[in-house]
Steps between C-alpha positions, in 0.01 A plus 500: 500500500563594141248710340398441128605774245225603277560496123564886509781452763683214320813611323694317238818566313642847567232580763238521232201265424701359221567121477782332667480203266543736190792663674681163561428377150643829359815478728549132377454594133728802514765298694491217253512745204795691650693180574453347157588837338821551702605135454534570123745788565878455480729763651862527393755755614818611328814667644479809724591780263568870585587725208624186295719371786439257775364729775422257773809581704429870456149461625636341824682821608204691659374174663838412658569865608152507660549168678844603612363830637215321687742262668706803622185700614169301494298822506676645189234644275753533219590135543132398479447719198804355318399140582154555369635677190740198442220251530272693268785532233564120514140406473442749216804353322357158532157593379635705205695201369218251508355353182149378542366247241159335461546141401339371181140400596190426303240778458247292675717448816586870496140604478395258772769643736388862431126411537565333838703795616266773377182306578617431856572860558153597367338250740693633789394863425137383450496331834604814676203708395163475652256265320 
């Protein structure tokens, strides 16, 4: 037999007595705002430059040395370190060469996106505290 929980024993969002419906509404609002905001962003990347020259081939050297060392000895700490450094250099190079633009949008649409995002976060935080 199931025993009924009293109102003091019931728990809502985050283990508190906050409201689950408020939490779900907040998550929905924040998700919609984040989706609408990020759908207006355009990302463009240029060439991979290193001191003014195309440095992509140079950035592959530690990655390829590390992979080669790991094929020779799978437990090689230096091989793992070189592989990790090579991957970090490549991702850093990609991120540093990205241009991010916000597409032309009306002020009303921008405000609605931001209000949905920030209002949703506020509702989620409110639902996590005891009422």
